[in-house]
C-alpha positions as CSV (number, residue, x, y, z in Angstrom):
1,M,0.0,0.0,0.0
2,D,2.8,2.4,0.9
3,I,4.6,1.8,-2.4
4,R,1.5,2.4,-4.5
5,R,0.8,5.6,-2.5
6,R,4.3,7.0,-3.1
7,S,4.3,6.1,-6.8
8,S,1.0,7.8,-7.4
9,R,2.1,11.1,-5.7
10,P,4.2,12.5,-8.5
11,S,1.2,12.4,-10.9
12,Q,-1.2,13.8,-8.3
13,R,0.6,16.7,-6.8
14,P,2.4,18.4,-9.7
15,S,-0.5,17.7,-12.1
16,S,-1.9,21.2,-12.1
17,A,1.5,22.7,-12.6
18,L,2.3,20.3,-15.5
19,D,-1.1,20.9,-17.1
20,H,-0.4,24.6,-16.9
21,H,2.8,24.2,-18.7
22,S,1.4,21.8,-21.3
23,S,-1.4,24.2,-22.1
24,S,0.9,27.1,-22.6
25,P,1.6,27.9,-26.3
26,K,5.1,27.2,-27.5
27,A,7.1,29.0,-30.2
28,S,7.6,25.8,-32.0
29,D,3.9,25.4,-32.5
30,A,4.0,28.1,-35.2
31,L,6.7,26.4,-37.3
32,P,5.5,24.9,-40.7
33,L,7.9,22.0,-40.4
34,P,8.7,19.7,-37.5
35,L,11.0,21.2,-35.0
36,Y,13.8,18.7,-35.5
37,L,13.8,19.3,-39.2
38,T,13.8,23.1,-38.9
39,N,16.7,23.0,-36.4
40,G,18.6,20.7,-38.7
41,I,18.1,23.1,-41.7
42,F,19.3,26.1,-39.8
43,F,22.3,24.3,-38.4
44,T,23.3,23.1,-41.8
45,L,22.8,26.5,-43.3
46,F,24.9,28.3,-40.6
47,F,27.9,26.0,-40.9
48,S,27.8,25.7,-44.7
49,V,27.6,29.5,-45.2
50,A,30.3,30.1,-42.7
51,Y,32.6,27.6,-44.5
52,F,31.7,29.2,-47.9
53,L,32.5,32.7,-46.6
54,L,35.8,31.7,-44.9
55,H,36.9,29.9,-48.1
56,R,36.1,33.0,-50.3
57,W,37.9,35.4,-47.9
58,R,41.0,33.2,-47.9
59,D,41.1,33.4,-51.7
60,K,40.7,37.2,-51.5
61,I,43.6,37.5,-49.0
62,R,45.8,35.4,-51.3
63,N,44.9,37.5,-54.4
64,S,45.1,40.8,-52.5
65,T,41.5,41.5,-53.2
66,P,39.8,44.0,-50.7
67,L,37.5,42.1,-48.3
68,H,34.8,44.7,-48.4
69,I,34.0,44.2,-52.1
70,L,31.3,41.5,-52.1
71,T,29.8,39.6,-54.9
72,L,26.1,38.8,-55.0
73,S,26.7,35.3,-53.7
74,E,28.8,36.6,-50.9
75,L,26.0,39.1,-49.9
76,A,23.5,36.3,-49.9
77,G,25.9,34.2,-47.8
78,V,26.3,37.0,-45.2
79,F,22.5,37.4,-45.1
80,C,22.0,33.6,-44.6
81,L,24.7,33.5,-41.9
82,I,23.1,36.4,-39.9
83,A,19.6,34.9,-40.3
84,S,20.6,31.5,-39.2
85,F,22.6,32.9,-36.3
86,I,19.5,34.9,-35.1
87,Y,17.3,31.9,-35.3
88,L,19.7,29.6,-33.3
89,L,20.3,32.4,-30.8
90,G,16.5,32.9,-30.4
91,F,15.8,29.2,-30.1
92,F,18.6,28.2,-27.7
93,G,19.9,31.4,-26.1
94,I,17.0,33.5,-25.1
95,D,15.1,30.9,-23.2
96,F,18.3,29.9,-21.4
97,V,19.0,33.5,-20.3
98,Q,15.4,34.2,-19.4
99,S,15.3,31.2,-17.2
100,F,17.7,32.9,-14.9
101,I,17.0,36.7,-15.1
102,S,13.3,37.1,-16.1
103,K,11.4,34.2,-14.7
104,P,8.3,35.3,-12.8
105,E,8.4,34.9,-9.0
106,S,5.4,32.6,-9.0
107,D,7.1,30.3,-11.6
108,E,10.2,30.2,-9.4
109,E,8.2,29.2,-6.4
110,H,6.4,26.6,-8.5
111,Q,9.7,25.1,-9.8
112,R,11.1,25.1,-6.2
113,F,8.0,23.3,-5.0
114,I,8.3,20.6,-7.8
115,L,12.0,20.1,-7.1
116,H,11.5,19.8,-3.4
117,E,8.7,17.3,-3.8
118,D,10.6,15.3,-6.4
119,R,13.6,15.1,-4.1
120,K,11.4,13.7,-1.3
121,I,9.9,11.2,-3.7
122,H,13.2,10.0,-5.1
123,C,14.7,9.7,-1.5
124,G,11.8,7.4,-0.6
125,L,10.5,9.7,2.2
126,P,7.0,9.1,3.3
127,P,4.6,12.1,3.2
128,P,4.0,14.2,6.3
129,S,1.0,13.1,8.2
130,P,-2.0,15.3,7.2
131,V,-3.5,14.9,10.7
132,A,-0.3,16.1,12.3
133,A,0.0,18.9,9.8
134,K,-3.5,20.1,10.7
135,A,-3.2,19.7,14.4
136,K,0.1,21.6,14.7
137,P,-0.4,25.4,14.5
138,P,2.3,27.4,12.7
139,V,5.1,28.7,14.8
140,E,4.7,32.4,15.6
141,L,7.9,34.3,15.1
142,P,8.7,38.0,15.5
143,K,8.3,39.9,12.2
144,D,12.0,40.4,11.7
145,D,12.7,36.7,12.4
146,E,9.9,35.6,10.0
147,E,11.6,37.6,7.2
148,I,15.0,36.0,8.0
149,V,13.4,32.5,7.9
150,E,12.0,33.2,4.5
151,R,15.4,34.4,3.3
152,V,17.1,31.3,4.7
153,V,14.5,29.0,3.0
154,S,14.9,30.8,-0.3
155,G,18.7,30.5,0.0
156,E,19.4,34.2,0.1
157,I,21.0,33.9,3.5
158,P,23.2,30.8,4.1
159,S,22.2,28.9,7.2
160,Y,25.8,28.6,8.4
161,S,26.2,32.4,8.6
162,L,23.2,33.1,11.0
163,E,25.4,33.2,14.2
164,S,27.8,35.7,12.7
165,T,25.0,37.7,11.0
166,L,22.7,38.0,14.0
167,G,25.2,37.9,16.9
168,D,22.8,35.8,18.9
169,C,23.4,32.1,18.9
170,L,20.0,31.1,20.4
171,R,18.1,33.3,18.0
172,A,20.1,31.8,15.1
173,A,19.3,28.3,16.3
174,K,15.5,29.1,16.4
175,I,15.5,30.6,12.9
176,R,17.5,27.7,11.5
177,R,15.2,25.2,13.2
178,E,12.1,26.8,11.7
179,A,13.7,27.0,8.2
180,V,14.6,23.3,8.4
181,Q,11.0,22.4,9.3
182,R,9.6,24.4,6.4
183,L,12.1,23.0,3.9
184,T,11.5,19.4,4.9
185,G,7.8,19.7,5.8
186,R,8.5,17.7,9.0
187,G,8.3,18.7,12.6
188,I,11.0,18.3,15.2
189,D,9.0,19.2,18.3
190,G,10.6,16.4,20.3
191,L,14.0,17.9,19.9
192,P,14.5,20.5,22.7
193,L,15.8,24.0,21.9
194,E,15.6,26.1,25.1
195,G,17.8,25.5,28.1
196,F,21.1,25.2,26.3
197,D,24.0,27.6,26.1
198,Y,24.6,27.8,22.3
199,D,27.4,30.4,22.8
200,S,29.4,27.7,24.5
201,I,29.6,25.5,21.4
202,L,30.2,28.3,18.8
203,G,33.4,27.6,16.9
204,Q,34.4,24.5,18.8
205,C,31.8,21.8,19.3
206,C,29.0,21.9,16.8
207,E,28.0,23.9,13.7
208,M,24.5,24.9,12.6
209,P,22.7,23.7,15.7
210,I,18.9,23.3,15.8
211,G,18.6,21.8,19.3
212,Y,20.2,19.2,21.5
213,V,19.7,15.5,22.2
214,Q,18.8,14.4,25.8
215,I,20.7,11.4,27.0
216,P,20.0,10.1,30.5
217,V,23.0,9.9,32.8
218,G,23.2,7.2,35.4
219,I,25.6,6.5,38.3
220,A,27.5,3.3,38.9
221,G,29.4,2.7,42.0
222,P,31.0,3.5,44.3
223,L,33.9,2.0,42.3
224,L,36.7,1.3,44.8
225,L,39.9,1.9,42.8
226,N,43.4,2.2,44.2
227,G,41.9,2.9,47.6
228,C,39.6,5.7,46.4
229,E,35.9,5.7,45.7
230,Y,34.4,7.0,42.5
231,S,30.8,7.5,41.4
232,V,31.0,6.7,37.7
233,T,28.8,8.8,35.4
234,M,27.4,6.9,32.4
235,A,25.3,8.5,29.6
236,T,23.4,5.8,27.8
237,T,20.0,4.7,26.4
238,E,20.7,1.0,26.8
239,G,18.8,-0.6,29.7
240,C,20.7,-2.8,32.1
241,L,24.1,-1.2,31.3
242,V,24.3,1.0,34.3
243,A,22.7,-1.6,36.6
244,S,25.1,-4.3,35.4
245,T,28.1,-2.1,35.8
246,N,26.9,-1.1,39.2
247,R,26.7,-4.8,40.2
248,G,30.3,-5.3,39.1
249,C,31.3,-2.3,41.2
250,K,29.5,-3.8,44.2
251,A,31.4,-7.1,43.7
252,I,34.8,-5.3,43.4
253,Y,34.0,-3.1,46.5
254,A,33.0,-6.1,48.6
255,S,36.3,-7.9,47.6
256,G,38.6,-5.1,48.7
257,G,38.7,-3.0,45.5
258,A,40.6,-2.9,42.3
259,T,44.2,-1.9,41.4
260,C,45.0,0.1,38.3
261,V,48.4,1.0,36.8
262,L,49.1,3.4,34.0
263,L,51.7,1.9,31.6
264,R,52.1,4.6,29.0
265,D,50.8,8.1,28.2
266,G,51.4,9.4,24.7
267,M,49.2,10.8,21.9
268,T,50.3,10.1,18.4
269,R,50.1,11.7,14.9
270,A,51.7,10.2,11.8
271,P,52.1,12.3,8.6
272,V,52.9,10.7,5.3
273,V,55.7,12.2,3.1
274,R,56.9,11.2,-0.3
275,F,60.3,11.3,-2.0
276,S,61.5,10.7,-5.6
277,S,63.0,7.4,-4.6
278,A,62.9,4.8,-1.8
279,K,66.5,5.6,-1.1
280,R,65.7,9.1,-0.1
281,A,62.8,8.0,2.0
282,T,65.1,5.6,3.9
283,D,67.6,8.5,4.4
284,L,65.0,10.4,6.3
285,K,63.9,7.3,8.2
286,F,67.4,6.7,9.5
287,F,67.8,10.4,10.3
288,L,64.6,10.5,12.4
289,E,65.4,7.3,14.3
290,D,69.0,8.3,15.1
291,P,69.2,9.0,18.9
292,L,71.7,11.8,18.2
293,N,69.0,13.8,16.4
294,F,66.2,13.3,18.9
295,D,67.1,16.3,21.1
296,T,67.1,18.7,18.2
297,L,63.7,17.4,17.0
298,S,62.3,17.6,20.5
299,V,63.2,21.3,20.8
300,V,61.4,22.0,17.5
301,F,58.4,19.8,18.4
302,N,58.0,21.2,22.0
303,K,57.6,24.8,20.8
304,S,54.0,24.0,19.9
305,S,52.8,24.0,23.5
306,R,54.1,24.2,27.1
307,F,52.6,20.8,27.8
308,A,53.7,18.9,24.6
309,R,56.8,16.8,25.1
310,L,58.0,14.6,22.3
311,Q,58.6,11.0,23.5
312,N,59.6,9.0,20.5
313,I,59.4,8.7,16.7
314,Q,58.6,5.5,14.9
315,C,58.8,5.2,11.1
316,G,57.1,2.9,8.6
317,I,58.0,2.8,4.9
318,A,56.1,1.7,1.8
319,G,58.2,2.2,-1.3
320,K,59.2,5.9,-1.6
321,N,56.5,6.9,1.0
322,L,57.5,7.4,4.6
323,Y,55.0,7.3,7.5
324,I,56.4,9.1,10.6
325,R,54.6,8.3,13.9
326,F,55.2,11.0,16.5
327,S,54.3,10.3,20.1
328,C,54.1,12.9,22.8
329,S,52.6,13.7,26.2
330,T,49.8,16.3,26.1
331,G,49.1,17.3,29.7
332,D,45.4,17.0,30.6
333,A,44.2,17.5,27.0
334,M,43.4,14.6,24.8
335,G,46.0,16.2,22.6
336,M,45.2,15.7,18.9
337,N,45.5,19.4,18.1
338,M,48.6,19.8,20.3
339,V,50.5,16.9,18.6
340,S,49.5,18.0,15.2
341,K,51.0,21.5,15.8
342,G,54.2,19.9,16.9
343,V,54.3,17.6,13.9
344,Q,53.9,20.6,11.6
345,N,56.8,22.3,13.3
346,V,59.1,19.3,12.7
347,L,58.0,18.9,9.1
348,D,58.8,22.6,8.4
349,F,62.2,22.1,10.1
350,L,63.0,18.9,8.1
351,Q,62.4,20.6,4.7
352,N,65.6,22.6,5.3
353,D,67.7,19.4,5.1
354,F,65.3,17.5,2.9
355,P,63.9,20.0,0.4
356,D,62.8,17.2,-2.0
357,M,60.3,15.9,0.7
358,D,56.7,16.2,-0.4
359,I,54.3,16.4,2.5
360,I,51.2,14.4,1.3
361,G,49.2,14.8,4.5
362,I,49.5,15.6,8.2
363,S,47.8,12.3,8.9
364,G,48.7,9.1,7.0
365,N,46.6,6.7,9.1
366,Y,49.6,5.3,10.8
367,C,48.5,7.2,13.9
368,S,45.9,5.6,14.0
369,D,42.9,7.7,14.9
370,K,39.3,6.6,15.1
371,K,40.0,3.3,13.3
372,P,40.8,-0.2,14.6
373,A,44.5,-0.7,14.0
374,A,47.2,-3.2,15.2
375,V,49.6,-0.4,15.8
376,N,47.4,1.0,18.6
377,W,46.8,-2.5,20.0
378,I,50.6,-3.2,20.1
379,E,52.3,0.1,20.7
380,G,49.4,1.9,22.5
381,R,47.9,5.4,21.9
382,G,46.7,7.8,24.6
383,K,46.8,6.1,27.9
384,S,47.7,2.5,28.2
385,V,46.2,0.9,31.4
386,V,46.0,-2.4,33.2
387,C,43.4,-3.0,35.9
388,E,42.9,-6.0,38.1
389,A,40.9,-7.3,41.1
390,V,40.6,-10.5,43.1
391,I,36.9,-11.4,43.6
392,T,36.4,-13.9,46.5
393,G,34.4,-17.0,45.9
394,D,31.6,-16.1,48.2
395,I,31.1,-12.8,46.4
396,V,31.1,-14.6,43.1
397,S,28.2,-16.8,44.3
398,K,26.2,-14.3,46.3
399,V,26.6,-11.1,44.3
400,L,27.4,-12.4,40.8
401,K,25.2,-15.5,41.1
402,T,27.7,-17.8,39.4
403,T,30.8,-19.8,40.1
404,V,34.5,-19.3,39.5
405,P,35.0,-22.3,37.2
406,A,32.1,-21.2,35.1
407,L,33.5,-17.7,34.6
408,V,37.0,-18.9,33.8
409,E,35.7,-21.4,31.2
410,L,33.3,-18.8,29.6
411,N,36.1,-16.2,29.4
412,M,38.4,-18.6,27.7
413,L,35.8,-19.8,25.1
414,K,34.1,-16.5,24.5
415,N,36.5,-13.6,25.0
416,L,39.7,-15.4,23.9
417,T,38.9,-18.3,21.6
418,G,35.7,-16.9,20.2
419,S,37.3,-13.5,19.4
420,A,40.3,-15.3,17.8
421,I,38.0,-17.3,15.6
422,A,36.2,-14.0,14.6
423,G,39.6,-12.4,13.8
424,A,39.1,-9.7,16.4
425,L,41.5,-6.8,16.6
426,G,41.7,-5.6,20.2
427,G,38.2,-7.1,20.8
428,F,39.1,-9.8,23.3
429,N,36.4,-8.7,25.7
430,A,32.6,-9.0,26.4
431,H,31.5,-5.4,26.0
432,A,34.2,-2.9,26.9
433,A,32.8,-0.5,24.2
434,N,29.5,-0.2,26.1
435,I,31.2,1.3,29.2
436,V,33.7,3.4,27.3
437,S,31.1,5.0,25.1
438,A,28.8,5.8,28.1
439,I,31.6,7.4,30.1
440,F,32.9,9.2,27.0
441,I,29.5,10.8,26.2
442,A,28.9,11.8,29.8
443,T,32.3,13.4,30.3
444,G,32.6,15.2,26.9
445,Q,35.2,12.9,25.2
446,D,35.2,12.3,21.5
447,P,32.7,9.4,21.0
448,A,34.4,8.3,17.7
449,Q,37.6,7.5,19.6
450,N,35.7,4.8,21.4
451,I,36.9,2.6,18.5
452,E,40.5,2.4,19.7
453,S,39.8,3.3,23.3
454,S,37.7,0.1,23.6
455,H,40.7,-2.2,22.7
456,C,40.7,-4.5,25.6
457,I,41.6,-8.0,26.6
458,T,39.8,-9.5,29.6
459,M,41.6,-12.3,31.5
460,M,40.1,-14.5,34.2
461,E,41.9,-17.1,36.3
462,A,41.1,-19.2,39.3
463,I,43.4,-18.7,42.2
464,N,43.8,-19.8,45.8
465,D,43.1,-23.4,44.9
466,G,40.2,-22.4,42.7
467,R,38.2,-20.6,45.4
468,D,38.7,-17.0,44.2
469,L,38.8,-15.3,40.8
470,H,41.5,-13.0,39.5
471,V,40.1,-10.8,36.8
472,S,41.9,-8.1,34.8
473,V,41.5,-5.8,31.8
474,T,44.3,-4.5,29.7
475,M,43.5,-1.4,27.6
476,P,46.4,0.0,25.5
477,S,44.8,3.0,23.9
478,I,42.3,5.0,26.1
479,E,42.2,8.5,24.6
480,V,40.7,10.9,27.1
481,G,41.2,14.5,28.3
482,T,39.8,16.8,31.0
483,V,40.2,20.1,29.1
484,G,39.2,21.2,25.6
485,G,36.4,20.1,23.3
486,G,33.2,18.8,24.9
487,T,34.7,18.8,28.4
488,Q,34.0,22.5,28.7
489,L,30.2,22.1,28.3
490,A,28.2,22.5,31.5
491,S,26.8,19.0,31.7
492,Q,30.0,17.2,30.8
493,S,32.0,19.5,33.1
494,A,29.6,18.5,36.0
495,C,30.2,14.8,35.3
496,L,34.0,15.4,35.4
497,N,33.6,17.3,38.6
498,L,31.7,14.4,40.2
499,L,34.7,12.2,39.3
500,G,37.1,14.7,40.7
501,V,38.9,15.3,37.4
502,K,37.4,18.5,36.2
503,G,39.8,20.8,34.2
504,A,43.6,20.9,34.3
505,N,45.6,19.8,37.3
506,K,47.8,22.8,38.0
507,E,50.1,21.1,40.5
508,S,50.7,18.0,38.3
509,P,49.8,18.6,34.7
510,G,48.3,15.5,33.0
511,S,47.3,13.8,36.3
512,N,43.6,14.4,35.9
513,A,43.5,12.9,32.4
514,R,45.5,9.9,33.6
515,L,43.2,9.4,36.5
516,L,40.2,9.5,34.2
517,A,41.7,6.8,32.1
518,T,42.1,4.6,35.1
519,I,38.5,5.2,36.1
520,V,37.4,4.1,32.6
521,A,39.4,0.9,32.9
522,G,38.0,0.2,36.4
523,A,34.5,0.7,35.2
524,V,35.2,-1.6,32.2
525,L,36.5,-4.2,34.7
526,A,33.2,-4.0,36.6
527,G,31.1,-4.2,33.4
528,E,33.0,-7.2,32.2
529,L,32.7,-9.0,35.5
530,S,28.9,-8.5,35.7
531,L,28.1,-9.3,32.1
532,M,30.2,-12.4,32.0
533,S,28.5,-13.5,35.2
534,A,25.0,-12.9,33.7
535,I,25.9,-15.0,30.6
536,S,27.4,-17.9,32.6
537,A,24.3,-17.9,34.9
538,G,21.9,-17.7,31.9
539,Q,20.4,-14.4,33.1
540,L,21.3,-12.2,30.2
541,V,18.1,-12.5,28.2
542,K,15.9,-12.4,31.3
543,S,17.5,-9.2,32.7
544,H,17.3,-7.5,29.3
545,M,13.6,-8.4,29.0
546,K,13.0,-7.0,32.4
547,Y,15.1,-3.7,32.3
548,N,15.5,-3.0,28.5
549,R,11.8,-3.2,27.4
550,S,9.3,-0.5,28.0
551,S,5.7,-1.3,28.8
552,R,4.5,2.2,28.0
553,D,2.5,2.7,24.8
554,M,4.7,5.2,23.0
555,T,2.2,5.7,20.2
556,K,-0.2,7.3,22.6
557,I,2.5,9.4,24.1
558,A,3.6,10.6,20.7
559,G,0.1,11.4,19.7
560,S,-0.7,13.4,22.9
């Protein structure tokens, strides 16, 4: 039914417009011959006469005959050339020019309507509900704003320039929001607009805003980690996730807490450069990896920031292309911009000694950012962390509702063997990405970096004659920061404050970001412990059906 309805709409809606155009008289209707034949005659006449005249003028030039002295045939040729040119110009040129400069306003609106409707039809978009369209009154805007909305809809004012044009970010968002609804013919009433500081995201977090998405934030904990308690903030729409992580925190707390150790701390950026030969590429590789040159390169790199400190340079080569992976500490910032500035400084410096070096890109994917990559899994990126805990046997049975042997066996067959069969890259875990994503969103991290930040291997082993469980997670590339980006927004800043890692640590630069990475690892440990227990006890489906299914009738809510 839906397909038939969509397919019939093109013939129904534009019919009046099409009938109007088909009933309008055309210039070609007055021609005595078919249009294609008339056009062919004038095309042939134009090019034939042009060839004839050029041939005659060439002979006159060779014979030194004045060009202005014309024979009767030449006069006829000039007349035919002008006549055919006027016909072709009138047929092809005038309509083309008029379509841009002299089209009536009503016709422009009609064409825009047809184009808009055709675009919706070709995209397979269902029509707006006529009931909803009648029920929703038009948005009342101030007269000045109404005029601006119309100019945005018509394309006279670019949507992206509203903030700079108006000087009021909230007003710009309101106008853009109304323009989008008019252009699409669809409402976005469920997307909130008021109650957000749009000035705080201008030029740094989001362009062309029309509202904001509400994501509930839950608390898991207390997480007892390295002798301190943390209430872990998690922004998620997945039922059971916070409850499950909270149960893992409870088991860890009851068993004496978890221990977390930071192994490495270094953000990376890897530009790609090209030379005329592989020999020249290897010359630069050996130069960069020579310990005698490191101090000089460090001075150049570290000029980019008072927190950036170059740690090492690792090179990979592919033919005459060289990939240079710089690693540096970045204080409490996640550090992508910081390391990129330092890399650019070094590249500019290197071109003095390697003028034939062609810089292809500041990032050559050897970094590797926002992509699963073995180099991150092996070498690490951001913060490399290992977190462990010993869960006593009675806690395993009372809190986690399973047994130590069942957990050890499930971990081996699922997280290790199953992931190996699947060809996993850094995915030797149950659901580390769930916890990482929830904390990242709550604390203003880059959600896309969840890809490499969720690299994790979960290990479980029976100890103390099989009575207790040793569990650990090793995460080599947690990429977090407590300054910059989304961490500056009010909600995300509040979540960081609850964890005790808001902003930069002035006494020990970088310690807040490192602490946040350990909290992420500790929460992942709790989440792994609880989910694995639910699977081994056969409770996964039952718990999701209980906590991840709403009994409310959302159709009634949406219609109210």
